[in-house]
N, C-alpha and C positions, 0 to 999 in steps of 0.2 A: 371172243373165245380164249384169249390168253389168260383171262382169269379162270376159266373152268378146266383148263388143260394142266395137268402135272407135267407134261412132257415138254421138253425144248422145243422153241418154234422151229418151224420148217426153215430151213437155208432160204427158200424163195421168199417167205414173209420178211425175213430180215433184210434180203437185199431188195427186194421190190419198191419197198415204201419210200426210198430215196427218189426212185424215178417220179413219184406222185408229189413231192416237194416243189411247189410252185414259186416262182421269185418273190411273189408278194408275202408268202410265209417267211422266207428268209429274211426279208426286208423287216417284218414284224418281229422276228427273232432277234435281229440286230439292234431292233429299238427298245429289246427287253420288253416287249408286250405281254402281260400276264398269260392270256390266252396260249399264245405260241410257246412260252414256257412250260405250261401245264402238257402240252400236247407232247412236247419233247419229253418230258418226265415219263408220260405214259409209255413212249417209245422206249425209254430207258428199261423198263420191265423187260421188255422182248431181249434185249440185250444183255441184261442180267440173267435171263432163262437160258441163254447161250453159252454156257460154261464150256463146251466142248472146243470153244476158239479161245486159246489162251490169249491172244492178242486183244481180245474185249475184255480181259480181267481188269476190274476197278472202273471201267467206263462208265457203267450204270450209276455208280455210287457217285462219281465225278460230275455227271450231268445233273442227278438229284440235287447235289449241293449246290450248283450253279443256280438251279431252278429256285430252289429254296431261299437262296440269297437274295434273288430279285423279285420273287412274286410276293405282292403286297399281304399284308396281314389278313384283309378281307377276303382273299383269293386262297388262303392256305389250306382250307379244307379240300380242295380239289387235289392236294398233294398228298392226302392221307393214304390213298390206295396204292400210288406208288412207292411210298415211304414203307408200307407195311410189306409189299412184295420185296423190295430190295433190301430193307434192313431187318425183315423178320416181323411176323405178326400173321394176322388172320389172311388166308389166301383170297378172300372175297369180301367185299365192302360189309359193313354191318348195318341193316337197315334201322333207321331211328324211329 
């Protein structure tokens, strides 16, 4: 949905995600597992689109930088869409 919308995400969408984060996901994230970092990078796109919240300014880029630093090379393609959304570029993935 986020990829197809030009509007900022609703407050509910931003806030509800945290309630669905499991303890296992947090554990995987703390272990820097690539899949968990990729999910977090995709969530960062929602944060980036929430420019109406001044206190989130720069958070999406910071999350993306962390994910980019720890995701192995063979998984990097999964970060292309969040990078394009946050750093500029096509709004939707290009099919190959």
